[in-house]
ROGU-614561 format. One record per atom (N, C-alpha, C): residue in three letters; x, y, z. Coordinates in steps of 0.2 Angstrom, whole numbers, plus 5000, padded with zeros to 4 digits. Example, Ala and Ser with C-alpha at 12.3 -4.5 7.8 and 13.67 -1.06 7.14 Angstrom:
# ROGU-614561
ALA506649725039ALA506249785039ALA506649845039SER506449895035SER506849955036SER506450005039
***
This chain:
# ROGU-614561
UNK560554684915UNK560354614916UNK561054574917UNK561054534922UNK561654494924UNK561654424921UNK562254394921UNK562254324918UNK561854274922UNK561654294929UNK561254244933UNK560554244930UNK560354294927UNK559654294925UNK559554254918UNK560154234915UNK560054204908UNK559754144909UNK559254124904UNK558954064903UNK559254024898UNK559453964900UNK559753914895UNK559153884891UNK559253884884UNK558753854880UNK558753784881UNK558153744881UNK558153674882UNK558353644876UNK558553584876UNK558753544870UNK558153544865UNK558353534859UNK557853534853UNK557553464852UNK557853414855UNK557653344854UNK557753304860UNK557453254861UNK557553214867UNK558253174867UNK558553164861UNK559153134860UNK559753184860UNK559653244862UNK560153294862UNK560753284866UNK560553264872UNK561053254877UNK561453194875UNK561153144873UNK561453074871UNK561953094865UNK561753134860UNK562253154855UNK562753194857UNK562653244861UNK563153284864UNK563753244868UNK563553194872UNK563953154875UNK564353114870UNK563953084865UNK564353044860UNK564853074857UNK564753144854UNK565253174851UNK565853204855UNK565653214862UNK566253234866UNK566653164867UNK566353114868UNK566753044869UNK567153034863UNK566853044857UNK567253034851UNK567853084850UNK567853144853UNK568353194853UNK568953164858UNK568753134864UNK569153114868UNK569553054866UNK569153004863UNK569452944860UNK569952964854UNK569753014850UNK570253024844UNK570853054847UNK570853094853UNK571453114855UNK571953064857UNK571753004859UNK572152944860UNK572352914854UNK571952914849UNK572152884843UNK572652924838UNK572652984839UNK573053034835UNK573753004834UNK574152994839UNK574852974838UNK574952904834UNK574452864835UNK574452794831UNK574352814824UNK573852854823UNK573652874816UNK574252904812UNK574552954816UNK575152984814UNK575752934812UNK575852884816UNK576352834815UNK576152794809UNK575552774808UNK575352744802UNK575452784796UNK575252844796UNK575452884790UNK576152894789UNK576552894794UNK577352894792UNK577552824789UNK577252774792UNK577352704789UNK577252704782UNK576652724780UNK576452724773UNK576852764769UNK577052824771UNK577552864767UNK578252834766UNK578452804771UNK579052764771UNK579052704766UNK578452674766UNK578352614761UNK578352634754UNK577952694753UNK577952724746UNK578652744744UNK579052774749UNK579652804747UNK580152744745UNK580052684749UNK580452624747UNK580252594740UNK579652594739UNK579352574732UNK579652624727UNK579752684728UNK579952734723UNK580752714722UNK581052704727UNK581752694727UNK581952624723UNK581452574724UNK581552514721UNK581452514713UNK580952554712UNK580852574704UNK581452604701UNK581752654705UNK582352694703UNK582852644702UNK582952594707UNK583552544706UNK583452504700UNK582852484699UNK582652434693UNK582852474687UNK582652534686UNK582752574680UNK583552584679UNK583852594685UNK584652604684UNK584952534682UNK584652474685UNK584952414683UNK584852404675UNK584252414673UNK584052404666UNK584552444662UNK584652504664UNK585052554660UNK585852524660UNK586052504666UNK586752484666UNK586852414662UNK586352374663UNK586452314659UNK586452324651UNK586052374649UNK585952384642UNK586652414640UNK587052454644UNK587652484642UNK588252444643UNK588152384647UNK588652344649UNK588952304643UNK589652314642UNK589952274636UNK590252214638UNK590452204645UNK590852144647UNK590452114653UNK590652054654UNK590352024660UNK590552054667UNK591152084667UNK591252114673UNK590852184674UNK590652214669UNK590252274669UNK589552254671UNK589352194669UNK588652164671UNK588652144679UNK589252114681UNK589252094688UNK589252164692UNK589652214690UNK589652274693UNK588952304694UNK588552304688UNK587852334688UNK587452294693UNK587452224694UNK587052184698UNK587252204706UNK587952214707UNK588152234713UNK587952294716UNK587952344711UNK587652414713UNK586952414714UNK586552364710UNK585852354711UNK585652334718UNK586052274720UNK585852244727UNK586152294732UNK586652334731UNK586852384736UNK586352434737UNK586052454732UNK585552504732UNK584952484736UNK584752424734UNK584152394737UNK584252374745UNK584852354746UNK584952334754UNK584952404758UNK585252454755UNK585252524758UNK584552544759UNK584152544754UNK583452564754UNK583052534759UNK583152464760UNK582752424765UNK583052444772UNK583652444773UNK583852464779UNK583652534782UNK583652584777UNK583452644779UNK582752654780UNK582352614776UNK581552614777UNK581452574784UNK581752524785UNK581652484792UNK581852534798UNK582352564797UNK582552614803UNK582052664804UNK581752694798UNK581352754799UNK580652724801UNK580452664799UNK579752644801UNK579852624808UNK580352594811UNK580452574818UNK580452644822UNK580752694820UNK580752754823UNK580052784824UNK579652784818UNK578952804818UNK578552774823UNK578552704823UNK578152664827UNK578352664835UNK579052674836UNK579252674843UNK579052744846UNK578952794842UNK578752864845UNK578052854848UNK577652804844UNK576952794847UNK576952764853UNK577352714854UNK577352674860UNK577652704866UNK578052754864UNK578452784870UNK578052844873UNK577452864869UNK577052914871UNK577352984870UNK577852994866UNK578153054865UNK577853094860UNK577353064856UNK577053104851UNK576553154854UNK576553214851UNK576153274853UNK575453254851UNK574953264855UNK574253264854UNK573953324852UNK573653334846UNK573353394844UNK572653404847UNK572653454851UNK571953464855UNK571453494851UNK570853484852UNK570353514848UNK570253584850UNK570053624846UNK569953694848UNK569453704853UNK569453764857UNK569053774862UNK568353774859UNK567853754863UNK567153754861UNK566853824861UNK566553844856UNK566253914856UNK565553914860UNK565453964863UNK564853974867UNK564253964863UNK563653934865UNK563153924861UNK562753994860UNK562353994855UNK561954054854UNK561354054859UNK561254104862UNK560754104868UNK560154154866UNK560054154860UNK559454194858UNK558754164861UNK558354204864UNK557754184866UNK557254204861UNK556954154857UNK556554164851UNK555854174853UNK555654154859UNK554954154861UNK554654224863UNK554954254867UNK554654324869UNK555154374868UNK555754364865UNK556154424863UNK556454454869UNK556654424874UNK556954454880UNK557754464878UNK558054514880UNK558754524879UNK559154484884UNK559654454882UNK560054414886UNK560854434885UNK561154444891UNK561854464891UNK562254394892UNK562754384888UNK563154324888UNK563854344889UNK564254304893UNK564954324894UNK565354284889UNK565754324885UNK566154294880UNK566854274883UNK567254254879UNK567954224881UNK568354264885UNK568354334883UNK568754384887UNK568354404893UNK567754384895UNK567454404901UNK566954464900UNK566954494894UNK566554544893UNK565854524892UNK565354564893UNK564654544891UNK564454564884UNK564154524881UNK563854534874UNK563154534874UNK562754584871UNK562054584871UNK561754544866UNK561354494867UNK561054454862UNK560254474862UNK559954484856UNK559254504856UNK558954464851UNK558354434853UNK557954394848UNK557554444843
***
């Protein structure tokens, strides 16, 4: 039996074609949104990293102020604190700008959906054998 004699099973509901088109459209739209979502994820990671570095700088400041014996040591602790914060902010701003510029430049790689598998072509009404061509081009026998 050749593939020309294969009978395609009709949809199981009247809305089948609508839902199939809707899901294919969702796949297409998601392929355009992937780079933006990736950039938003990078932005969130950078902001959380910035928060962790601020907490670390605050703890180091508290430790340094507790150990400071003179006013010059306190001034040195505050200077180190503000140096750490400004360095953290500048690094985070640079990384966020890099992540967002990759989205607008179109250089982000789009992850494509896996290839669709062929549908099951079992004929459940009369039990007729059907041969279906698989991905390699060979015919597979399907029997109901």
